[in-house]
C-alpha positions in Angstrom: 37.1 92.5 232.1 39.8 90.1 231.6 43.2 91.1 229.6 43.9 89.0 226.2 45.5 90.4 223.8 44.9 89.7 219.6 46.9 87.1 217.8 48.6 87.0 215.0 49.0 83.6 213.3 49.6 85.3 210.5 53.5 86.4 211.5 54.2 82.8 212.7 53.1 80.9 210.4 54.6 82.4 207.6 58.2 82.0 210.2 57.2 78.3 210.8 56.8 78.2 206.7 59.7 80.4 206.4 62.1 78.3 208.5 60.1 74.9 207.1 61.2 75.7 203.4 64.7 76.6 204.3 65.8 73.9 206.1 64.2 71.6 203.5 65.6 73.6 201.0 69.3 72.6 202.6 68.7 69.3 203.3 67.7 69.0 199.7 70.9 70.4 198.6 73.0 68.9 200.8 71.3 65.1 199.5 72.1 66.5 195.7 75.7 67.8 196.9 76.7 64.3 199.0 75.6 62.2 196.1 77.6 63.4 193.4 80.5 63.9 195.4 79.7 59.9 196.5 79.1 58.9 192.4 81.8 61.3 191.3 84.4 58.4 193.2 82.6 55.5 191.3 83.4 53.6 188.5 80.0 54.3 186.0 79.3 50.3 184.5 76.5 49.4 182.5 74.3 46.7 183.8 70.6 45.4 183.5 67.9 44.3 185.7 67.3 40.6 185.4 64.5 40.8 188.7 62.4 42.2 190.7 60.2 40.7 193.3 58.6 42.9 196.2 59.3 46.3 195.2 63.4 45.0 194.8 65.5 45.0 192.0 68.4 42.7 191.1 70.7 43.3 188.6 73.4 42.1 186.8 76.8 43.9 185.9 80.8 43.1 185.6 83.4 45.2 186.5 87.2 45.0 187.1 86.9 41.7 184.6 84.8 39.7 187.5 80.8 39.6 186.7 77.6 39.8 189.3 75.0 38.3 189.0 71.9 39.2 191.2 73.4 41.8 193.3 70.7 43.4 195.1 70.5 47.0 193.6 69.5 49.4 196.8 67.1 51.4 195.1 64.1 50.5 193.1 61.1 52.7 191.1 58.0 51.4 189.7 58.9 52.4 186.8 61.6 49.3 186.2 61.1 46.5 184.2 63.1 43.5 183.2 65.9 43.3 180.7 66.1 47.4 181.4 69.4 48.6 180.9 70.6 50.6 184.2 73.9 52.6 184.9 75.4 51.9 188.2 78.5 53.2 190.3 80.8 51.3 191.5 83.0 52.2 194.7 86.4 50.2 194.2 86.9 48.6 197.6 83.6 47.4 197.1 82.4 46.4 194.0 79.6 44.1 195.1 78.0 46.8 195.9 76.2 49.2 192.7 74.4 52.7 193.3 72.7 54.3 191.2 71.8 58.2 191.0 69.5 59.4 192.8 68.7 63.1 192.4 65.4 63.5 192.6 64.9 63.0 196.2 67.0 65.8 196.7 65.0 67.8 193.6 61.9 66.9 195.5 63.5 68.7 199.1 65.1 71.3 197.6 61.4 72.3 195.4 59.3 71.9 198.6 61.9 74.2 200.6 61.5 76.4 197.6 57.9 77.1 197.6 57.3 77.0 201.5 59.8 79.7 201.4 58.2 81.2 199.1 54.9 81.4 201.0 56.5 82.4 204.3 58.1 85.1 202.8 55.1 86.3 201.1 53.3 86.6 204.7 56.2 88.0 206.1 56.5 90.5 203.4 53.0 91.2 203.6 52.5 91.6 206.9 55.7 94.1 207.5 54.0 96.0 204.5 50.9 95.6 206.5 52.3 97.3 209.8 54.3 99.9 207.7 50.4 101.1 206.5 49.3 101.3 209.5 52.2 103.3 210.5 52.6 105.6 208.0 48.6 106.8 207.7 49.0 106.4 212.3 51.2 109.2 211.0 50.1 111.0 208.2 46.9 109.7 207.3 42.8 111.7 209.2 41.1 110.4 211.3 37.6 109.8 211.3 34.8 109.2 213.4 32.7 105.6 211.9 30.2 104.2 212.9 30.5 99.9 213.7 27.9 98.6 211.4 28.2 94.7 211.2 30.7 92.0 212.5 31.8 89.2 210.3 33.1 86.0 210.2 35.9 85.2 208.3 35.0 81.7 206.7 38.0 81.5 204.0 40.7 81.8 207.3 41.1 78.9 209.6 43.5 78.8 212.2 43.6 76.0 214.9 39.8 75.1 213.7 38.6 78.5 214.5 38.1 81.7 212.0 38.6 85.2 212.8 35.8 87.8 212.4 36.2 90.9 211.2 34.7 94.7 211.8 32.6 96.9 209.1 32.0 100.2 209.4 30.8 103.0 207.8 31.8 106.5 208.1 29.4 109.6 206.0 31.8 112.8 204.9 29.5 115.6 205.5 31.5 117.8 202.9 30.4 116.0 200.3 28.0 113.3 202.0 30.0 110.8 200.2 29.2 107.5 202.4 32.8 105.3 203.6 32.5 101.6 204.4 36.0 100.1 205.7 37.0 97.0 206.8 38.9 96.1 209.9 41.9 93.7 210.7 40.9 89.8 211.7 40.6 89.8 215.1 40.0 86.9 217.3 38.4 88.3 219.9 34.2 88.0 219.3 33.5 92.3 218.5 29.8 92.0 218.3 29.6 93.6 221.3 31.2 97.0 218.8 28.3 97.2 216.8 26.6 100.6 217.2 29.6 102.4 218.6 32.1 103.3 217.3 35.8 102.9 216.2 38.7 105.2 215.0 40.0 105.4 211.1 42.6 106.9 209.7 42.5 107.2 206.2 44.8 108.1 203.5 44.1 111.9 203.0 44.0 111.9 199.6 43.1 108.1 199.2 40.8 107.2 201.6 40.8 103.5 199.5 43.9 103.0 201.9 42.2 103.8 205.6 42.7 101.2 209.3 40.6 100.8 211.6 41.8 101.8 214.3 40.6 98.0 217.1 44.0 98.2 219.1 41.9 99.0 222.5 40.8 95.2 222.5 44.0 94.1 223.0 43.3 95.5 226.7 39.7 92.8 227.1 38.2 89.9 226.8 34.6 91.0 224.6 31.9 89.2 225.9 29.6 89.5 223.1 
């Protein structure tokens, strides 16, 4: 048997989602602040769209006593139409290059960033909570020996085209004759060979629904089923 550590892609996935989310959020906020600063230095005027050609808008407007006609706009939207009145922002030093307010792009980046960051943070929080529960059960829980009854592939989860395995184990409490079923965390090494053997399970002494199936020994092996 060769050494092979179990993978935990959820922590990595959470970190990646959080990093991408924070980056997108910062980009969105930066885009918004920079454009707001730029527009604050310009003079607003009302112009009109005179032509729409190949996803390009052309506008007429008057500023500083001069009329500008057929000026190409640096912005286009499918909602634009000929004759539409539109607020333009004019740089006094470059009156022939009007700008429009484009906060939507920054908002979209910020919103997507917030969503990604929330998903990533949620994954990281969930993993940290699982680690804390595991540590608590290792220190304060009751260890019991359960028999592995089944190994399943968790088709709900896909990472790089693969789904993890889970181990189901059964324990019969000799005092109450109660049968308890335990499910392991996701495993990325095939544990099929464990069926019929035993694993240690740490249970909360006051609530057997809180437990942790100890499969840490699989970190040292590559199991060929």
